[in-house]
N, C-alpha and C positions, 0 to 999 in steps of 0.2 A: 504493499498500500504505500510507504513511505517512498519508494522507488517510483512508483508510479505520480506520487504527487509533486515527485523533485521534476520527472520528465513533463508532467502536464505545467508547472512553471516555465522551465526552461521553452517549452514551446510558445507559451503567450508572452513571455521575454521577446523573443525573438520573430514572432510573429509567424512560426513555421506552420501551416496548415498544408494539407495534403496538395494543394497545389503548389505553393511556395516548397513543400520540401521535394516533389521531384522536378521542380524546377532547378533547385539546389543539388539534387542528384545529376542531374542534367549537366550543370554548369560544372561541379564536381567530376564528373568523367572527361568533360573536356578539359580541364585543368590537370590533370591526370595524364591522359593520353594526347593530348597537346604536344605537350614536350616528345614524346615517343614519337607521335607523327615525325615531327619534326628532325629528330634523331633518324628515323628509317631515311627520310628522304636526302638527308647530307650524308649519310651511309651511303646507299643505294643508286642515287641518282647522281648525275656528273653535274658540275655548276650550271652547264646550259639548261638540262633537263630541269633544274630546279627553279632558274629562271620562268622558263614555261610554264610550269606546273603552278607557281603563283602569280603569273600573268592570267592566265584561264582563270584559277579562282577570283580574281578581281574584276574580269568580265563579265562572269556571271551573275554578278550584284546587278548590270543593270537591268536586269528585271524590274527593280524597284522603279527605273525612269518608265518602263511601259506600262508596270501597274497604276502609277501616280496616286500611290498609296490607298487606294480602293480599299484594300484589307482592314486596314486601321478603321475606315469611316464605316465600313459593313460592320463589326465586330460593334462599334460602337453604338450605330443604330438598332443593330439587334439585343443588346444588352438593354437599352431602354425600352423596347416593346416586352423584351423578357422580363421586367419588373410587374406584368401584368398577365403573366402567362405562367404556366406549369407543367410538367409532365404526369400523365395520370398514370396508375398504376401498372397500366399495360405497356405503357411506352409513349402512347401517343401524346400530342400537344395539344392542350386546351385552355382556357381562360377568356379573357375580353375578346369578343367578335373582333372588333376594330386593330387591335393589336394583333389578333391571328392573322389576319388577312393583310396587314402591315408587313408582319415576317413573312408572308407567303412570297408577297412581292420583292421580300428582299431574298429570298431564298433566290427566285428565278433570276433577278438581275445578277448575284454573284455568280450563278452559274456560266450565265451567256457572259459576262463580264471577263470571268478566268479563262474559258474556253480560246476567246479571242486573243488573249495576252498571250497564251503558249502556243498560239499559232504565228504572232506576230514574232515571237523572241524566236523562235525557231528559224526564221527567214531572215527576221533582219539583224537579229544580234549576231546568227550565225553566219550569214553573208559580210556582216562590217567585220566580224573577228576573222575570218579569212582574208580579207583584204588589208586588215591590218598587219597579220602575221606575215604575207606574203610580203611584206615590205623588209623583212629581215632575212638575210644570205644564210644564217644559223635555220632557217625552217625548213623542215623536209616533209615527202608528202604523209607520212607518217602520223606527223602533226596534226595536219590538216583532217586528215581520217577522225583521229582521235576526238577532235574539236565537235566536229559534224556528230559523233554518238553521245558526244557531253550535249551538246544542245537538245539532242532529242530525248534526252534523261530528265533534263532541268524542265524542260514543257510540262512533262507528264509530272514534276514536282510543283507547277505552277497551278494547273488545273486541281491539284489537290488541296492548293490553300484554299479554294472555296470553303470544303469541310471544314478546316481549320478554324475559321471565322466562324461557320454556323455554331460551334461546339463552344470557344471562348466567350462569344455572346451571349449564349445560354448559360454561362457559369459553370460550364466545364472544364474548367482550365486544369484542374487537378488531372482527369484522364486525358486530355490532350499533352501536357506535361510528361504522365507516366508513360504515352505511346513514344514521344518526343526521344524519351531516355531510352526505351528499348531499342527504338529505331536508331540511337547513335551508337550503341551497343554494337547492333548487327552489320550497320555500316562500316563501323571502324575495324572490328576485325576483318571484313572482308575486303577494306583498302590494305591494312597491314599486311595479309595474306599476298595481295596482288601486287603489292610493292617487294615481298620478300623474293615471290618467284618469279621475278623480272619482267610483269607486267609493262612497268615504265608509264609513259604517258597517259599510260590505258588505265593506269590507278585510280587516277581521278572520277573515270567513267565509274569505274564497279561501286567506288565509295558513293556518288551521288545516285547512280541508277539503284542500289540496293535501298537506300534511305527514299526514296523516291515511292519505289514500289510498296516497301513496306507501310509508311504513312497512309497511303492511300486505302491499303487493304486494312488495317487497321483502324481507321478511323470510319471506312465506311456504314460500316452496321450502325454505329451511332447516329448516324445522320439520315439512315432511314425516316424517322419519323418526320424529318424536315421534309424530305422530297416526298411524304406522301402525306402533305398537309391536306386537311377537309373543309375546304371553304365555300361557300355557296357566292352564287355567281354575283348577289348583289351585294356582298363584304368583298368580293374581290375589287369591283367598280371603288366602292367607298374606300379599300386600303391601299388602292394604287400609289406606288411611291413614283415620283417624277424623280428620275437621276437628275434631269438638267435644274431642275428648282432646288430639290433637296441634296442631292449627294455633292454636284459639282462645285458649288459654291463655296465648299470645304476642302473636297476634295482636291482640286487644281492647285491651291494652298500646301496642302500637305503632299501632294507630289513633287511639285516645286521645289519644298522643303527635302526630299528625299533624294532628288537629284541633286540636290545641293549637297545632302549628305555623302553621296557616293564622290562627287569631286574631293570633300572634304576628307574622307577618310579610304576611300578606294584607288582613287588615280593617281595615287604614289608609285605604284609597281609599272602600271603600264607606260606612265613618264618616263620613269626611270628607265624601263626597257627600251624606250624609243631614244632616249639620249643616250644611255649607257651601256646598252648591249643586255643580254639577259642573265649574264654573271651576278652583275653590279642588282639587276630587279630582283633576282633570287635573295640575294644576301637581304634586301630592305624587306622584300615578303616575307622573310623567315623572323625578321625583327617586331615587322607587324603583326605576325601572329600571335607572339607574345602579349602585345598590344591587346588584340582581341581576346585573349584566354582570360586577361585579368577583365576588362570590360565586362564581359558577359555573365563573371560571377557576381557582381552588383546588378546587373539587369534583372537577377533570377526574381530579385521581390517585385521590382518593378512593373514587369510583363506579369507578373502574376496576380497582381491587384489591381491590373488595370479595368477590367470588368466590374470590381467592386468601384470602384471610382466612376465608374459611369451609373453604376446603382445609386449611388449616395447623391451623385448630383440629380439623377431623376427623381429623389425623395428631397431635394433640396436641403441636405443635409451637410451643408460646404463646413460647419465647425469638426464635423466627423471625418470631412474630408482633408481639411487642414491638418487635423492630428495623424491620420491615416501617411499623409506627406513626409512630416517629420519624423515619424516613428521609422517609415522606409529607409528617409535618407540615411540616419543612423546606422542601419543595419548595413546597408550599402556600402558607407565609407568603409565601416571598420571591415566587412568581409572582401573590399578591393584593395584597401592597405596591407592586409595579411599576404594576400595574392599576390601584388605587387613585391613585396619585401621576399616573397618564395620564388619568384622569376629572378628578382635581381641578383640571390644570394646563388642560384644554381651558375646562372650566367658567369657570375664573378669566379666562382670555383672551377667552371669548365677554362675562363681565360688563364685563371692563376696556374693550373696545372696543364695547360699546354693541351688541350684534349683538342686532335683535330676537326671535329665540328664544330669549335668557336669560329673559325675563320669561315664560315659560313652565315656568320650572322653579323650586322654589322658592330661598329666600336662600342663600349661600354657608355660613353657619354649620352651618345644617341638613344641607346635600350634606356637608360634611366629617364632619359626626357619623355621618352613615349610613355614608359610606366606613370610616372607623376602626373601626365596629361591623361591615363585611363583612371587614376582617383579622381583627381577634379571633376572630370566629365560626369559623376555620378548626379550630382546636383542639375545637372541641366536634364539629364536622362529622367529623372524624377519629375522634376515639375513639370516638363512638357507632356508626358504621360496622363499627370493629373489634368492639366487644362485641354488637351485635345479630347480626352473622354468626356468631356461637357459639349462636345460637338462644334466647337471651334477652333480654329487655327492661327493664331493671334503671332506667328515665332517666325514666318515666310521670311520677311525682311531681314533679319538678322541672319537667316541660315543663308539665304542667298549672297548677302555682303560678305558672309565668313567664307562660303565656298569661292569668292571669286577671290579673297585674297590668299585663300591656301594655292587655287590655282595659278593666280599669279607669283605667288613663291616658288612652287613647283616648277613653274617652267622659267624664272630669270634666275631664283637661287638656286633651284635643283639642277640645271642645266648648267652651272658655272662653279658651284661650290660641293656637289654631291649629295652625300647624305646629310651633311648636317643642313645644306640649303633645303632640303626636305621637311626634316625633323622640326629645326627651327621655327621655320616659316609657319609650321601647324601648332605645334606646341604654344606659340605667341599668340598665334589668333584664338586659339580656345580659351587658355587661361584670362587673359585682357580684354578679350572683346566678345564673344560667344557667351560666355559661361556668364559673368556678372549682366549684360543686357535679358539674358533669358529668365535668370531670376528678378532682375525688377518687373518684367512683363508677367511673370507668375505671381507675383506681390500685386499687382496693379488687378489681376484679372479675379483673384480669389476674394481680395477685399469688394470689388463690384458684385461678385456673385452672393457675398454674404448682404450685402446692403440693399441688393435687389429681394432678396428674400425674406429681408425684416420689415421692407415697406409695404 
């Protein structure tokens, strides 16, 4: 009994429910296996192949540009409707007729959107990637074939993102995170096996393809109630969602913010690839992977409580929302600080003992700057999620300005000064411009919500 009570108190202290728990397992898995994956890449890949691997990974995130933030908006809209709905004992969805009709409209819209995005990614991003890699003399036909296969796998995973939005919006984040955790285990083991047995550039195809198939298959049974909604014709017309009038005003802002995010966080490697070749791009890609690992640890709490933030907003409980943000920030800061120190200690040890794999990363100064930036960024992550789940997007302007500044530093500083040009411009823009401005916007918006609720 005492042990159970202690576990309960720790769970309450750290805010670890089922959703956060599996999200943490997922992040912990990435935290533990990320360095192993990096080791295998530096051990079994040539420097050129390492550069292509990380450049492929960066280009895959262009799916955010095509999606235009639709998934975020869809999850937000579903979470607001779900405050009036529920699952019956037989699994069917019931509740307020108008909310049910709007949910039905949201599901149909989501399926159509993601099918279109999947097709566009296959042909647009796939074609652009072939043109980009064709500019490098080191590109061989095998790399182009692998790129084509990879785009097909990513297109499948894009369509599966609709299922994720349905479940997360209906507050089934715990299940989604548990399946993501299981999928991460399966895909990582498959990727490691492929690397070890000499699959080379095709290893990333194995990893992404395994994850895509697993996620679609595991989430489909839970999504069947959404695909079989029973709504009368009159209610269908009553609850019809206008994408242009309701979605687009918020979506284009989030989409532009996400495109800005790609330019801020993922353009490093392709730009380095263009100016300095695949070997230098591979080193920067490995170091950026350390940043991603630390950053993902803090995002566990923020992503898991997003739908709860939407529900609190729908109930106009802004005091509760503000308290949830504060608690989430503390946990994210602690978790990322521990993760950053761990990554720094590992890299410092590798360099001190002259381990050959240490040469596949950038220098310790740039790695330190990246890890510090990952910790600082948690403030903006939590605060933007809290405000966006109120179905508004006030961060577009600062995201665009920051993206332009980072891109300019990549081109002008990165092309001339290499790694320190890239990392120095990025860290300065995040710490001194993006994070402070986002914090100010958050304070303004949350105060406005509270004032409107009491007036």
